[in-house]
N, C-alpha and C positions, 0 to 999 in steps of 0.2 A: 292468929292470936293464941293465947293460952287456954281458950275455950274450943280451939279448933275451927273457928269461922275464918273465912277468908277476908283478908283486909284489902279493901281497894283505896288507892290514893289518887285524886285527881287532881291534876296539874293544870292551870289555864295562864294565861297571859297575853299581852298584845305587843307584838314586835314594832318597832319604829317606822322601818322603811325595808323595801325590796327594789332593787335596781340591779339590771343585767344578771340576774341569778344569783345575786348576793344579798344576803341579809345584812342590814345596817341597824346597829343600835346606837343612839345618839345621846351623849351625856353633855353636861356643862358643870364639870368639876375640876378641882385644883389637880387630881390625880385620879386615874383608871385604878379601880380596886379590884381584888379577886373576885367578889361578889358580881361586879360588871362582867367579867369574863365568863362566870357560871350562868349568869342570865343569858348571856348571847348564846352559849353552848346548848342551854335548855331550848330556847327558841329555835336553833339549828336542828336539833333533835327531833322537836315535835312538828317542825314544818319540813323536815327532809332537806335540809339545804346544805351543800358541801362547803360552801364560803361564807364566812361572817366577818363582819369588819365592826369594830368599835372606834367611833369618831368622836373624840372629845373636842367639841366646838369652841371650848373655852381656850384651849391651848392648840388647837388645830391639829391635834395628833391623831394618826389612824393607825389602828392595829388590825391586823388580819389574823382570824382563826380559822383552823381547819381540824376536823376530827377524824383522827386515824383509826381508833377502834370505838364504835359507836356502843356496842354491848358492854364493854368494860366501862366507859363513861358512864352508861345509865346505871349500871350496877353501883358505881361509886356515889351517884347522886342520890340514889334511893337509900343507901346506907346513911349518907351525910343527912339528908332533912328527917329522915326517920330516927337519925341518933342510934342506928344499929339494930332497930327492931324488925326492918325488912332488910334483907341482904341481897336480893336479886330482883331486877325488872323483869317481870313477866307481862308481855302486852295482852290485853283482853280486847 
């Protein structure tokens, strides 16, 4: 921050299900939103899962998500949730 102090951002959450090495985020909505994809991607990163799926049980739609560049995605997530105050993910 401006005072030269290190800032630590803690992120926590609870994924819905894991089956056959795939992470599932289960929704009951009219339409899957970008926030739902971001939530799944964050869980995938935190749990080091290669394949995630969003299953909308209201419409029975199933969407698969794969992360190609983990570092770039982490940096973008940190920038977005801190509104640009932090620009890079640095694991502690």
